[in-house]
C-alpha positions, -999 to 999 in steps of 0.1 A, spaced: 37 -646 855 1 -655 861 -8 -624 868 12 -608 836 -13 -630 820 -44 -618 836 -33 -584 830 -27 -588 792 -63 -605 790 -77 -577 807 -63 -553 786 -72 -571 758 -109 -578 768 -111 -537 772 -96 -529 739 -123 -558 725 -151 -536 743 -137 -505 731 -138 -517 694 -174 -527 699 -181 -494 711 -164 -476 681 -182 -496 660 -217 -495 675 -209 -454 675 -202 -455 639 -230 -478 630 -256 -454 644 -236 -424 627 -240 -441 595 -277 -451 600 -288 -415 609 -264 -401 581 -287 -423 558 -315 -416 571 -309 -378 567 -295 -381 533 -328 -402 521 -349 -374 535 -335 -349 513 -362 -335 489 -353 -347 452 -355 -328 419 -352 -347 388 -344 -329 357 -349 -338 321 -335 -318 290 -309 -313 265 -275 -294 265 -291 -266 282 -300 -291 311 -269 -306 311 -254 -272 315 -232 -270 283 -210 -239 280 -207 -235 319 -171 -245 326 -174 -244 364 -205 -266 366 -240 -282 354 -253 -246 344 -288 -235 358 -291 -270 377 -261 -258 399 -274 -223 404 -308 -237 414 -296 -261 441 -276 -235 456 -306 -212 457 -330 -238 470 -303 -247 498 -298 -212 505 -335 -210 521 -336 -216 559 -359 -243 576 -358 -272 553 -338 -304 542 -314 -296 518 -325 -306 481 -309 -329 456 -312 -325 417 -308 -355 396 -296 -340 362 -305 -362 337 -300 -340 308 -279 -351 273 -263 -328 250 -279 -329 216 -313 -349 233 -349 -340 218 -381 -349 231 -382 -385 217 -348 -392 239 -365 -379 269 -392 -402 260 -366 -433 256 -351 -424 288 -384 -428 307 -389 -461 292 -356 -474 311 -365 -492 342 -335 -478 358 -345 -444 356 -385 -452 359 -375 -466 395 -364 -433 408 -393 -415 392 -412 -421 426 -382 -404 449 -388 -371 432 -408 -344 448 -403 -321 418 -395 -327 379 -380 -301 355 -385 -309 319 -366 -283 293 -365 -297 260 -377 -286 225 -349 -266 211 -330 -295 194 -363 -309 182 -368 -272 164 -335 -273 149 -332 -309 138 -365 -304 118 -353 -271 104 -322 -291 88 -294 -283 119 -297 -247 123 -317 -213 120 -314 -206 84 -330 -204 65 -362 -212 82 -386 -241 66 -421 -231 84 -436 -264 68 -406 -284 84 -409 -265 118 -447 -271 121 -444 -308 115 -415 -310 140 -435 -290 164 -468 -312 161 -447 -343 170 -427 -325 197 -460 -319 214 -474 -354 209 -442 -362 227 -444 -339 253 -477 -350 263 -462 -385 268 -434 -374 288 -459 -352 312 -485 -384 314 -454 -407 323 -440 -384 349 -474 -379 364 -484 -417 367 -452 -431 381 -454 -400 408 -489 -391 416 -481 -364 439 -447 -346 426 -453 -309 405 -436 -303 376 -419 -273 357 -418 -269 323 -394 -244 307 -402 -228 277 -379 -221 248 -358 -187 243 -345 -173 210 -310 -171 213 -311 -145 182 -338 -122 198 -331 -96 170 -344 -121 142 -383 -114 140 -384 -150 119 -369 -169 145 -390 -151 174 -423 -158 157 -415 -194 157 -400 -199 190 -435 -178 204 -455 -206 181 -437 -234 202 -442 -219 231 -477 -208 230 -485 -247 221 -467 -257 253 -486 -231 276 -518 -242 256 -509 -282 265 -506 -277 301 -526 -248 312 -550 -267 331 -533 -285 345 -529 -278 382 -494 -301 386 -476 -285 358 -464 -245 360 -448 -232 328 -417 -208 332 -411 -185 303 -374 -179 296 -378 -163 259 -381 -126 277 -345 -130 299 -318 -126 269 -333 -98 252 -317 -59 250 -289 -79 268 -250 -80 251 -251 -120 243 -213 -121 246 -218 -118 284 -243 -144 289 -238 -168 260 -209 -194 255 -216 -196 220 -243 -190 193 -266 -211 213 -260 -224 248 -253 -203 279 -225 -194 300 -224 -194 340 -239 -158 341 -266 -171 316 -273 -199 333 -278 -180 366 -306 -161 349 -323 -192 341 -320 -205 377 -334 -172 391 -359 -173 367 -375 -209 379 -375 -196 416 -394 -166 410 -420 -187 390 -421 -221 404 -433 -231 440 -408 -257 454 -423 -250 487 -394 -232 501 
């Protein structure tokens, strides 16, 4: 009887030791996994529906494509892209996001920022569509957009003194319309002038990407891209912006 008690006690002690070992191993694994995850380079993207990925029924538009492209490169930690794009957002909306302490507290974690904004600013100031064009209203909208963009870039650079920034230019969803093309070119030229002397900011053009292409193949509606269209944006970013991979 006493012997059986000792046996049971021995087995219980052995089981307790085994459990402690398992807990120890799990703790070490969890810590290492957290360290590995925390070492992933972070990209933070701000924008409107084109950044959120509206029209891509399978994912987050160019963000998904860019993440796949980046993580297909060998010899670096996998990238994570935090997508802060919002459908319908204008440049003033990005400024509001950058006044949100929950977002500002994360800016220091980024190695790169992407800013793709302005389409809704242009549309809103023209009355919600591209026809007819009101050049006076569009110019007023452009002036306010530039002021907002200047503030956006200033905040990003002040909150993170090392991260680089990709600013994507606007594209004309109606490339055969010369009047719209002229306005898109003006907005893009103004953006380029704003950032041209800043070594931390790279301008990535997009307006040439959909010229001479069948619109139905790359667009989900009159403005937004589909999965194939967003992939073209992803490739252009990889071609024109240096992520260090």
